[in-house]
ROLODREN-572284 format. One line per 3 residues: for each residue x, y, z of C-alpha. Coordinates in steps of 0.001 Angstrom, whole numbers, plus 500000, padded with zeros to 6 digits. Layout:
BEGIN
X:Y:Z  ...
END
This chain:
BEGIN
500134:499933:500228  501434:503256:498987  502582:505564:502063
503050:502510:504406  505976:502082:506432  507542:498777:505738
510599:497885:507653  513204:496136:506138  515864:495038:508545
518957:493474:507763  522960:494255:507954  524134:498003:506008
526492:497484:503140  530224:496239:503831  531048:499272:502261
528998:501498:504695  529818:499482:507971  534032:499798:506784
533499:503814:506177  531927:504090:509567  534966:502131:511412
537647:504046:509516  535858:507602:510397  535855:506345:514108
539507:505127:513871  540116:508526:512802  538357:510433:515539
539357:508320:518340  543590:508554:517420  542883:512365:516945
541637:512425:520493  544538:510751:522146  546762:513303:522854
549692:510823:523760  549739:509485:520187  549922:512677:518099
553033:513593:520517  554332:510015:519956  553703:510504:516015
554541:514269:515372  556238:515435:518543  559249:513123:518266
559637:512884:514384  559599:516917:514504  562529:517036:517258
564195:514733:515516  563925:516623:512719  565096:519770:513836
568085:518624:516154  569635:515685:513804  568567:518157:510487
569844:521589:511612  572515:520734:514002  575604:518567:514148
574714:516693:517084  575260:513309:515127  577564:512104:512272
575321:511612:509069  576616:510361:505786  577278:512579:502991
577500:516609:503361  573699:517611:503257  572415:516709:506692
568609:517201:505576  568590:515430:502406  569615:512430:505065
567502:513237:508127  563973:514336:506432  563446:511143:504847
564344:509234:508011  562137:511027:510010  559414:510407:507540
560104:506877:507786  559992:507050:511325  556711:508775:511542
554908:506046:509344  556475:503471:512341  555633:505280:515101
551582:505643:513913  551444:502398:511871  553394:500236:514484
553664:501708:517932  550703:503931:518566  548334:501147:517204
550052:498385:518771  549486:500155:522274  545815:501540:521958
544405:498186:520046  545951:496198:523163  543751:498431:525594
540927:498606:523350  541119:494431:523551  541674:494682:527286
538716:496751:528060  536295:495028:525912  536023:497490:523237
537483:494895:520616  534636:492782:522028  531651:494924:521455
532721:495516:517694  532713:491783:517188  529431:491447:517948
528427:494415:515086  527990:493477:511221  532114:494461:511202
533967:491603:510399  537476:490512:511844  538991:491327:508172
536715:494375:507717  538410:495548:511552  542100:494855:510477
541432:496935:507390  539726:499706:508830  542643:500191:511396
545094:499996:508765  543244:502490:506378  542893:504701:509573
546194:505175:509973  547351:505530:506794  545008:508425:506140
546772:509785:509449  549974:509083:507898  549320:511004:504956
548825:514004:506823  551549:513847:508817  553743:513173:506378
552838:516178:504500  552886:518215:507675  556863:517199:508119
557816:517498:504582  556520:521003:504650  558560:521853:507820
561432:519847:506178  561096:522393:503097  560540:525254:505107
564076:524569:506918  565999:524068:503293  565330:520097:502293
564883:520653:498800  562897:517211:497260  562595:515499:493991
559249:514724:492754  560180:512685:490022  559570:509217:491546
556838:510218:494312  554574:507357:493191  557209:504830:494103
558022:506476:497499  554251:506378:498305  553929:502973:497002
557133:501820:499414  555395:503710:502074  552014:502017:501324
553704:498537:501843  555872:500152:505195  552618:500721:506363
550734:497706:505781  553909:495767:507735  554038:497708:510439
550338:497682:510941  550229:493810:510861  552665:493191:513208
551238:495974:515834  547824:493997:515459  549298:490616:515713
551275:491630:519298  548208:493281:520690  546249:490042:519771
548504:487736:521537  550300:489456:524443  548645:491314:527421
548189:495423:527063  550898:496017:529129  553099:493709:527342
552442:495270:524224  553162:498550:525526  556658:497244:527064
557282:495364:523181  556272:498085:521060  558207:500853:522981
561382:498221:523224  560968:497912:519466  560481:501453:518570
563447:502293:520431  565659:499805:518931  564499:500525:515120
565065:504724:516095  568599:503570:517132  569630:501191:514258
567215:502126:511730  569423:504958:510145  567478:508061:510999
569894:510133:513030  573012:508373:511840  573865:505921:509397
572614:502377:509811  574740:499012:510480  575891:497982:507309
574499:494474:506970  574661:494386:503161  571257:493382:501250
570242:491086:504466  570157:494188:506440  566855:495675:504601
564940:492316:505656  566509:492937:509308  565571:496535:509713
562336:497728:508050  562638:500944:509163  566315:501187:507401
565256:499807:504344  561882:502996:503931  564266:505379:505095
566938:504695:502352  563748:503903:499676  562707:507784:500548
566160:508670:500055  566772:507399:496818  563417:508480:495542
563298:512383:497570  566828:513714:498002  568329:512072:495208
565707:511314:492378  566638:507879:492061  565013:504216:491969
564253:502010:494807  566948:499115:494873  564723:495893:494227
566030:494272:497679  564054:497108:499763  560613:496351:497763
561025:492904:498588  561910:493410:502034  559027:495196:503254
556792:493255:500739  557945:489881:502832  557295:492228:506017
553885:492849:504688  552570:489768:503492  554081:487898:506698
552498:490077:509676  549038:490859:507610  548994:487157:507256
549801:486825:510913  547890:488821:512347  544233:488159:510019
544614:484671:511162  545712:485389:514845  543856:488608:515655
541263:487798:518662  538481:490233:519919  538785:489125:523236
END
């Protein structure tokens, strides 16, 4: 009958569910002050401290050409790995993920939404830090911006997968300690403020932060192509940890 209300209950389309969850992840992340400090404050201090002073020894004569791409890579790790691991660990502990498990959102959907949300935040963070770098004298090349973006997406997926895996199998306190320890070790050995240890091609598979930083230097600072070994190393990290997170992720 025309004009009669006829309810049609059912699950919303998955695209709608995912977009709603991505928006929620973005809003919650933006509200966490400690996440903003970790993701922007520390990289900014490293950029200004190591880029404008001689507190560390860096290869070559152009400090900013070395430091700024390294800081961009560090920002990706800060947001996609450290911040996300800690946040997701406590969300599981507080029962937030358990409640989401009762919603139409699937496990793979949640993992996708979290990774997509951090990728969106990372784009904004990298733009802001790159502008700071340009303001203090960094002169990037844009001829290979697409490879730089592609390698950054791979790094984001790898870090996000590792973060969600740790948050799924460890207690939140242990996750926080492990994520912080890995962050500090990568900061020290990842070639951000000074040259990374020379481990040859094998080093890119051991130090993903160093591999990502070197890829950004190649493309943005030196206008050269990214070595195949770096593509393979970050692709391997992404496949292994995204797959492990999808298999081991727990709602509670």
